[in-house]
C-alpha positions in Angstrom: 0.1 0.0 0.0 1.2 3.5 -1.0 1.4 6.0 2.1 0.4 9.6 1.6 3.5 11.7 1.0 2.0 15.3 0.4 -0.4 15.9 3.4 0.1 19.0 5.2 1.6 20.8 2.2 -1.2 20.2 -0.4 -4.3 19.3 1.8 -5.1 18.7 5.4 -3.7 15.8 7.2 -6.7 15.8 9.8 -9.6 13.5 8.7 -12.2 15.9 9.7 -10.7 19.1 8.1 -10.2 17.0 4.9 -13.7 15.9 4.7 -15.0 19.4 5.3 -12.7 20.6 2.3 -14.0 17.8 0.1 -17.8 17.6 1.1 -19.8 17.0 -2.1 -21.8 20.0 -3.1 -25.0 20.2 -5.0 -24.7 21.4 -8.5 -26.7 21.8 -11.5 -27.7 18.7 -13.7 -25.0 17.7 -16.0 -25.6 17.7 -19.6 -22.7 15.1 -20.2 -22.8 11.6 -20.6 -20.1 9.0 -20.1 -17.3 8.5 -21.3 -16.4 12.2 -20.7 -13.8 14.1 -19.0 -13.4 17.0 -16.5 -10.2 19.1 -16.1 -9.0 19.9 -12.4 -5.9 21.7 -11.2 -3.3 20.6 -8.7 -2.0 23.0 -6.1 -2.4 23.3 -2.4 -6.2 23.2 -1.4 -6.2 27.1 -0.6 -5.4 27.7 -4.1 -7.4 25.2 -5.9 -10.3 23.8 -3.6 -12.9 26.0 -5.2 -11.7 25.0 -8.7 -12.0 21.4 -7.9 -15.4 21.5 -6.7 -16.5 23.4 -9.7 -15.5 20.7 -12.0 -16.6 17.8 -9.8 -20.0 19.3 -9.4 -20.5 19.3 -13.1 -20.1 15.6 -13.2 -21.7 14.5 -9.9 -24.9 12.9 -11.4 -22.9 10.7 -13.7 -22.3 7.0 -12.4 -18.9 5.8 -13.6 -17.9 2.3 -13.3 -14.2 3.5 -13.4 -12.4 6.7 -12.8 -9.3 7.1 -15.0 -7.0 9.9 -13.5 -4.6 11.5 -15.9 -1.8 13.2 -14.3 1.4 15.0 -15.3 4.7 13.4 -14.8 7.1 16.2 -13.8 10.3 14.2 -13.4 12.4 12.4 -15.8 11.8 8.8 -16.4 14.6 6.6 -15.2 16.8 5.0 -17.9 15.9 1.5 -16.4 12.2 2.0 -17.1 12.5 3.2 -20.6 11.0 3.0 -23.2 7.8 3.1 -20.9 6.4 6.6 -20.6 2.9 5.8 -18.9 2.9 4.7 -15.3 0.5 3.1 -13.1 0.8 2.4 -9.3 2.3 -0.9 -8.3 0.4 -0.9 -5.1 -3.4 -1.9 -4.9 -4.2 1.1 -2.7 -3.0 4.3 -1.0 -3.9 5.5 2.5 -4.7 9.3 2.9 -5.8 10.6 6.3 -6.8 6.9 7.4 -9.1 6.3 4.4 -7.9 3.6 1.9 -8.3 4.5 -1.8 -8.4 1.4 -4.1 -6.8 1.3 -7.6 -8.4 -0.7 -10.4 -5.4 -3.1 -10.4 -7.3 -5.4 -13.1 -7.4 -2.8 -15.7 -3.7 -1.5 -14.9 -2.6 -5.2 -15.4 -4.4 -5.4 -18.6 -2.8 -2.3 -19.8 0.7 -3.5 -18.8 0.0 -6.6 -20.9 -1.4 -5.1 -23.9 0.7 -2.0 -24.1 3.9 -3.7 -22.7 7.0 -1.6 -23.2 4.8 1.6 -23.0 2.8 1.2 -19.7 4.6 0.2 -16.6 3.6 -0.1 -12.9 6.0 1.7 -10.7 5.2 3.3 -7.4 8.1 5.6 -7.3 6.8 8.1 -9.6 3.5 8.4 -7.7 5.4 9.2 -4.2 7.0 12.2 -6.1 3.9 13.7 -7.9 1.2 15.1 -5.6 -1.5 15.6 -8.3 -3.2 12.2 -7.7 -2.9 12.2 -3.9 -4.6 15.7 -3.7 -7.4 14.8 -6.0 -8.3 11.3 -4.5 -10.3 12.6 -1.6 -12.5 14.7 -4.0 -13.0 11.5 -6.2 -13.9 9.5 -3.1 -16.5 12.4 -2.1 -18.3 12.6 -5.4 -17.9 9.0 -6.4 -17.6 6.8 -3.4 -15.8 3.5 -3.6 -15.4 3.7 -7.5 -12.1 2.1 -8.4 -9.4 4.4 -9.9 -7.0 3.8 -12.6 -4.1 6.4 -12.4 -1.9 7.2 -15.3 1.1 9.6 -15.0 2.7 10.8 -18.5 5.2 13.6 -19.2 5.5 15.3 -22.7 4.9 13.1 -25.7 6.1 13.0 -29.3 3.7 12.0 -32.2 4.3 8.4 -31.8 3.8 8.3 -28.0 0.7 10.4 -28.1 -0.7 7.9 -30.5 -0.1 5.1 -28.1 -1.6 7.2 -25.4 -4.7 7.7 -27.3 -5.0 4.0 -28.0 -4.5 3.3 -24.1 -7.3 5.6 -23.4 -9.6 3.9 -26.1 -8.8 0.7 -24.6 -10.0 1.9 -21.1 -13.4 3.0 -22.7 -13.8 -0.4 -24.5 -13.0 -2.3 -21.4 -15.2 -0.5 -19.1 -19.0 0.4 -19.5 -18.8 4.0 -18.2 -15.6 5.7 -17.7 -15.1 9.4 -16.2 -11.6 10.5 -17.2 -10.0 13.2 -14.7 -7.3 15.4 -16.2 -5.1 17.3 -13.9 -3.5 20.1 -15.4 -2.7 23.8 -14.6 -3.3 26.6 -17.3 0.3 27.5 -17.4 3.9 26.9 -15.7 4.9 29.2 -13.0 5.6 32.4 -15.0 5.8 36.2 -14.5 2.2 37.5 -14.4 1.8 38.9 -17.9 3.4 36.0 -19.6 1.4 33.6 -17.5 -1.9 35.3 -18.4 -0.9 35.1 -22.1 -0.3 31.4 -21.8 -3.3 30.9 -19.7 -5.5 32.5 -22.2 -4.0 30.5 -25.3 -4.6 27.4 -23.1 -8.3 28.2 -22.7 -8.9 29.2 -26.2 -7.3 26.0 -27.6 -9.5 24.0 -25.1 -12.7 25.7 -26.1 -11.8 25.1 -29.9 -11.2 21.6 -29.3 -7.8 21.8 -30.9 -4.5 20.3 -30.2 -2.3 21.8 -27.6 1.0 20.3 -29.0 1.7 23.2 -31.4 1.4 25.8 -28.8 3.6 23.8 -26.6 6.2 23.5 -29.5 5.8 27.3 -30.0 6.2 28.2 -26.3 2.8 29.9 -26.3 1.2 27.2 -24.1 3.1 25.8 -21.0 0.6 23.6 -19.3 2.2 20.5 -17.6 -0.3 17.9 -19.0 -0.9 18.6 -22.7 -0.4 15.0 -23.5 -3.3 13.9 -21.4 -5.5 16.6 -22.8 -4.5 15.7 -26.3 -4.9 12.1 -25.7 -8.6 12.8 -24.7 -9.0 14.9 -27.7 -8.2 12.0 -30.0 -11.0 9.9 -28.7 -14.4 9.5 -30.9 -16.2 11.0 -28.0 -13.6 13.7 -27.1 -13.3 15.8 -30.3 -15.7 18.6 -29.3 -14.4 21.6 -27.4 -14.2 22.0 -23.7 -16.6 24.2 -21.6 -14.7 26.4 -19.3 -16.5 26.4 -15.7 -14.2 28.8 -13.8 -10.9 30.6 -14.0 -9.0 30.9 -10.7 -5.9 32.7 -9.5 -4.4 32.3 -5.9 -8.0 30.6 -4.9 -9.9 33.6 -6.2 -12.3 33.2 -9.1 -11.9 35.8 -12.1 -14.1 36.7 -15.0 -11.2 36.9 -17.4 -7.5 36.1 -17.7 -5.5 39.4 -17.1 -2.5 40.7 -15.5 -1.7 44.2 -14.3 1.3 45.8 -16.3 3.2 46.4 -13.1 2.6 42.9 -11.7 5.9 41.2 -11.4 5.3 38.2 -9.2 4.9 34.7 -10.9 1.6 33.3 -11.4 -0.2 29.9 -12.1 -3.7 30.0 -13.4 -6.2 27.1 -12.3 -9.0 26.2 -14.7 -12.2 24.2 -14.2 -13.7 22.7 -17.3 -15.7 19.8 -18.6 -15.6 18.1 -22.1 -18.3 19.2 -24.3 -22.0 18.0 -23.8 -24.1 15.0 -24.2 -22.8 12.7 -26.8 -23.1 9.0 -28.0 -20.0 6.8 -27.7 -19.7 6.1 -31.4 
């Protein structure tokens, strides 16, 4: 079993306080159908708690059989693990504030077999990456006891992105109703004006349903999980644009992305979004 590594830094260690932060909120009836995806940010709860709720509220009336979490991999892949670039946990579960969150080990094993050499189970990447850990209490609150398949991935070239898209396609074919949760911030930590430009480009690309890879290559987009978003965009049900639900900076919601000319501090924008509307998986 994995043990939590990022409590106190990103979320409360105390069970009562954690439950208060993640308590399910009533939201409007979703216009989405499964499979679908929501976009959530990752940072400390004071920065992203409202943004996380905004995305989960939109999907709360869905009944997923499996949640597939797509997270960023900020560290380099160790040489002994190459050519693998998609990682699932080795452990069957993780303990967070005395609650046990179970992973979908059957689906993970299936992916490891079908995509051998590309998908690998390795706990070490999850102990270093906080995104999954801080999102799991929200998953448990809104979708109690639904098993979670976690995938971490860094940047992808075209060949790897094609494989990534096939992995996600297999997930939807193997399970009846899948909810994908993509963890990504709108931009890297950048000076305020540049951060606003990158966040605005990120949002516009999502709304159009376009690939983020070109913006990443041209350095106009700096989001940490473009691979996960582009792999979703290659699904038959994922080619529509994203609906932006909220734009947050330092925990406060903003009506638009902007920066004051004299603002010199570095910033990260956090976005809530849901993929498109009602669709048929065909």
